[in-house]
Wavefront OBJ file of the C-alpha trace (Angstrom):
o trace
v 24.355 97.118 -115.539
v 27.840 98.590 -117.002
v 28.062 100.925 -114.488
v 27.605 98.454 -111.763
v 30.139 96.196 -113.385
v 32.888 99.387 -113.232
v 31.920 100.179 -109.395
v 32.388 96.647 -108.300
v 35.626 96.100 -110.657
v 36.756 99.596 -108.901
v 35.548 98.204 -105.250
v 37.555 94.992 -105.460
v 41.142 96.959 -106.704
v 40.689 99.673 -104.147
v 40.394 96.602 -101.556
v 43.247 95.216 -103.263
v 45.737 98.239 -103.628
v 44.839 100.530 -100.943
v 46.478 98.641 -98.143
v 49.652 98.788 -100.328
v 49.278 102.622 -101.365
v 49.026 103.288 -97.543
v 52.152 101.255 -96.824
v 54.185 102.892 -99.420
v 53.221 106.526 -98.383
v 53.948 105.575 -94.698
v 57.607 104.320 -95.930
v 58.377 108.203 -96.309
v 56.912 109.103 -93.149
v 59.238 111.078 -90.956
v 57.417 109.852 -87.763
v 57.404 106.221 -86.463
v 53.739 106.102 -85.930
v 51.474 104.842 -88.257
v 48.956 107.178 -87.372
v 50.321 110.431 -87.990
v 51.783 111.927 -90.613
v 54.828 114.229 -89.751
v 56.844 115.028 -93.021
v 58.596 113.452 -96.209
v 61.877 111.683 -95.423
v 64.002 109.185 -97.003
v 65.576 108.478 -93.496
v 64.014 104.670 -93.282
v 65.530 103.785 -96.573
v 68.790 104.840 -95.239
v 68.258 102.691 -92.512
v 67.254 99.984 -94.364
v 70.494 99.648 -96.038
v 72.373 100.066 -93.105
v 70.735 97.167 -91.629
v 73.205 94.041 -92.188
v 70.442 91.652 -90.945
v 68.308 92.867 -93.455
v 70.652 92.828 -96.213
v 71.847 89.444 -95.298
v 67.978 88.113 -95.294
v 67.708 89.982 -98.706
v 70.384 88.141 -100.255
v 69.264 84.802 -99.032
v 65.765 85.143 -100.300
v 66.661 86.549 -104.014
v 69.383 83.732 -104.169
v 66.870 80.811 -102.893
v 64.187 82.190 -105.172
v 66.427 82.602 -108.168
v 67.716 79.358 -108.292
v 65.016 77.133 -106.911
v 63.300 78.863 -109.712
v 65.778 77.837 -112.377
v 65.908 74.266 -111.470
v 62.079 73.958 -110.738
v 61.647 75.273 -114.522
v 64.070 72.679 -115.873
v 62.424 70.246 -113.586
v 58.809 71.077 -113.961
v 58.817 71.756 -117.984
v 60.495 68.154 -118.451
v 57.965 66.805 -115.744
v 55.094 68.525 -117.955
v 56.248 67.269 -121.503
v 56.252 63.355 -119.583
v 53.330 63.824 -118.286
v 51.282 65.129 -121.169
v 52.477 62.117 -122.890
v 51.152 59.733 -120.483
v 47.680 57.763 -120.513
v 44.535 59.398 -118.991
v 44.979 56.865 -115.782
v 48.717 57.668 -115.249
v 48.286 61.435 -116.114
v 45.527 61.651 -113.627
v 47.496 59.955 -110.932
v 50.559 61.427 -111.547
v 48.806 65.298 -111.231
v 47.007 64.067 -108.247
v 50.470 63.612 -106.891
v 51.772 67.090 -108.477
v 48.963 68.915 -106.618
v 49.702 68.156 -103.289
v 52.097 70.646 -102.383
v 50.129 73.136 -103.825
v 47.067 72.552 -101.415
v 48.887 71.130 -98.675
v 48.550 73.103 -95.871
v 52.097 75.501 -95.479
v 52.240 74.158 -91.819
v 51.649 70.458 -92.829
v 54.444 71.070 -95.423
v 56.614 72.981 -93.597
v 56.856 70.087 -90.400
v 56.712 67.235 -92.863
v 59.773 68.250 -94.527
v 61.738 69.464 -91.022
v 60.709 65.572 -89.773
v 62.076 64.070 -93.177
v 65.505 66.165 -93.000
v 66.165 65.519 -89.408
v 65.361 61.564 -89.924
v 67.906 61.826 -93.190
v 70.507 63.278 -91.126
v 70.375 61.410 -88.432
v 70.328 58.160 -89.972
v 71.563 58.594 -93.394
v 74.433 61.534 -93.479
v 75.210 62.400 -89.876
v 76.910 65.556 -89.219
v 74.705 67.766 -91.191
v 72.282 70.098 -89.837
v 69.091 72.359 -91.416
v 70.469 75.250 -93.113
v 70.832 76.750 -96.587
v 70.554 73.521 -98.631
v 67.666 72.353 -96.994
v 65.743 75.401 -97.136
v 66.505 75.524 -101.031
v 65.167 71.940 -101.429
v 61.942 73.000 -99.217
v 61.472 75.789 -102.070
v 61.979 73.442 -104.740
v 59.583 71.000 -103.841
v 56.814 73.118 -104.102
v 58.031 75.588 -106.814
v 58.212 72.790 -109.213
v 54.263 71.641 -108.904
v 53.580 75.406 -110.117
v 55.826 75.350 -113.092
v 54.135 71.672 -113.923
v 50.604 73.387 -113.570
v 51.574 76.381 -115.820
v 53.503 74.467 -118.716
v 50.748 72.083 -119.126
v 47.804 73.938 -120.542
v 50.556 75.566 -122.932
v 51.329 71.264 -123.992
v 47.741 70.505 -124.260
v 47.258 73.659 -127.052
v 50.152 72.038 -128.947
v 49.364 70.371 -132.135
v 51.112 66.781 -131.531
v 51.829 66.686 -135.130
v 54.141 69.211 -134.960
v 56.698 67.113 -132.700
v 56.139 64.015 -135.350
v 56.499 66.179 -137.902
v 59.930 67.389 -136.654
v 60.654 63.414 -135.892
v 60.093 62.484 -139.753
v 62.015 65.106 -141.155
v 65.097 64.097 -139.233
v 65.371 65.719 -135.809
v 66.084 63.357 -132.827
v 63.356 63.662 -130.058
v 65.773 65.635 -128.093
v 65.988 68.041 -130.829
v 62.148 67.939 -131.688
v 61.596 69.149 -127.883
v 64.029 71.926 -127.796
v 63.619 73.327 -131.058
v 59.597 72.712 -131.807
v 57.740 71.693 -128.165
v 59.796 74.439 -125.884
v 59.596 77.476 -127.832
v 55.542 76.914 -128.412
v 55.351 76.610 -124.719
v 57.695 79.619 -123.379
v 54.506 81.662 -122.099
v 53.873 78.857 -119.907
v 57.167 78.451 -118.657
v 57.717 82.261 -118.214
v 54.339 82.477 -115.973
v 55.818 79.085 -114.202
v 58.820 80.800 -113.204
v 57.546 83.981 -112.092
v 54.849 81.898 -110.068
v 57.449 79.895 -108.690
v 59.694 83.121 -108.071
v 56.798 85.161 -106.469
v 56.061 82.236 -104.048
v 59.302 81.723 -103.017
v 59.710 85.273 -102.061
v 56.411 84.989 -100.155
v 57.079 82.004 -98.629
v 57.275 81.944 -94.322
v 56.077 78.769 -92.848
v 57.869 76.127 -94.698
v 61.045 78.393 -94.291
v 60.790 78.876 -90.647
v 60.682 75.024 -90.586
v 63.315 74.211 -92.763
v 65.807 76.883 -92.565
v 67.404 75.842 -89.335
v 69.113 78.545 -86.935
v 71.977 79.978 -88.865
v 69.901 80.948 -92.191
v 67.151 83.992 -92.337
v 65.300 85.152 -95.161
v 63.472 88.023 -95.608
v 60.270 86.621 -94.465
v 61.603 85.479 -91.532
v 63.259 88.553 -90.123
v 60.106 90.706 -90.480
v 58.235 88.266 -88.576
v 60.344 88.823 -85.914
v 60.690 92.498 -86.288
v 56.666 92.891 -86.066
v 57.307 91.112 -82.462
v 58.740 94.451 -81.196
v 56.119 96.510 -83.265
v 56.105 97.829 -86.658
v 59.379 99.370 -87.572
v 59.151 101.883 -90.638
v 62.261 100.045 -92.354
v 59.402 97.059 -92.750
v 57.317 99.628 -94.592
v 60.524 100.664 -96.765
v 61.738 97.160 -97.814
v 57.920 96.016 -98.719
v 57.861 99.302 -101.176
v 61.259 98.201 -102.880
v 59.731 94.764 -103.197
v 56.744 95.775 -104.775
v 58.233 98.216 -106.973
v 60.387 95.133 -108.106
v 57.653 92.798 -108.658
v 55.762 95.297 -110.653
v 58.679 96.235 -112.865
v 59.605 92.527 -113.849
v 55.704 92.142 -114.646
v 56.217 94.915 -117.030
v 59.282 93.523 -118.792
v 57.574 90.153 -119.267
v 54.608 91.832 -120.506
v 56.598 93.907 -122.893
v 58.760 90.878 -123.998
v 55.360 89.052 -124.211
v 53.907 91.791 -126.227
v 57.062 91.980 -128.970
v 57.160 88.238 -129.306
v 53.135 88.388 -130.623
v 54.212 90.958 -132.823
v 56.785 89.108 -134.393
v 54.491 86.208 -134.920
v 51.914 88.298 -136.319
v 54.238 89.878 -138.951
v 56.081 86.721 -139.865
v 52.502 85.286 -140.954
l 1 2 3 4 5 6 7 8 9 10 11 12 13 14 15 16 17 18 19 20 21 22 23 24 25 26 27 28 29 30 31 32 33 34 35 36 37 38 39 40 41 42 43 44 45 46 47 48 49 50 51 52 53 54 55 56 57 58 59 60 61 62 63 64 65 66 67 68 69 70 71 72 73 74 75 76 77 78 79 80 81 82 83 84 85 86 87 88 89 90 91 92 93 94 95 96 97 98 99 100 101 102 103 104 105 106 107 108 109 110 111 112 113 114 115 116 117 118 119 120 121 122 123 124 125 126 127 128 129 130 131 132 133 134 135 136 137 138 139 140 141 142 143 144 145 146 147 148 149 150 151 152 153 154 155 156 157 158 159 160 161 162 163 164 165 166 167 168 169 170 171 172 173 174 175 176 177 178 179 180 181 182 183 184 185 186 187 188 189 190 191 192 193 194 195 196 197 198 199 200 201 202 203 204 205 206 207 208 209 210 211 212 213 214 215 216 217 218 219 220 221 222 223 224 225 226 227 228 229 230 231 232 233 234 235 236 237 238 239 240 241 242 243 244 245 246 247 248 249 250 251 252 253 254 255 256 257 258 259 260 261 262 263 264 265 266 267
């Protein structure tokens, strides 16, 4: 039975990571063909860093992801604390509303936000158009929900008497949240932030409908490039993004491990 479990796990991992391994390998292929290996080269990485359109889209992608993630962490953590303090009926209703951006199809959300922006610009804020600001707001609309879903489980694990004890010892509610509650839910905040950052980088459909004609993120540029065939530069940029995400996860795991060691040693 144990051998079957290991074999099944191995098959799952191969199914998940074999395409990524092939993509990384062919990012170093000298040929443009995906069927023939003609030699090792870094040519496509050089072409990538000379492509101003890709670099501009990369900058837009990371700036949108970073800004929306930071704001989503603030809004989502605050919202999660408020939701956790609600009565069961209000909590259930609020969580249903919060889950809509998560389970709602991207195509529905993208079109809905586009129509909302056009309506607001036409009747309330004349002269504005779809662009960077609308793209940022669109990403913020679903990133906040992911942060709430990541932080709430940590709040439920937290002993409510700890916060009340802080108030009894003279702390204000804001000080109690900042110095007692937030340090205890840091793992949930980090998880929510990473999830929001990843979802923002990965998003295409919502971005496509809310970015307008003057702004492109990386997924939109890659989509337009695939219409003319798979360019090896796509393999190169995908490889770099994969390495970046893996390095980020490694750093976060190391920080989490060190924090747990400090807690154990202090006990």
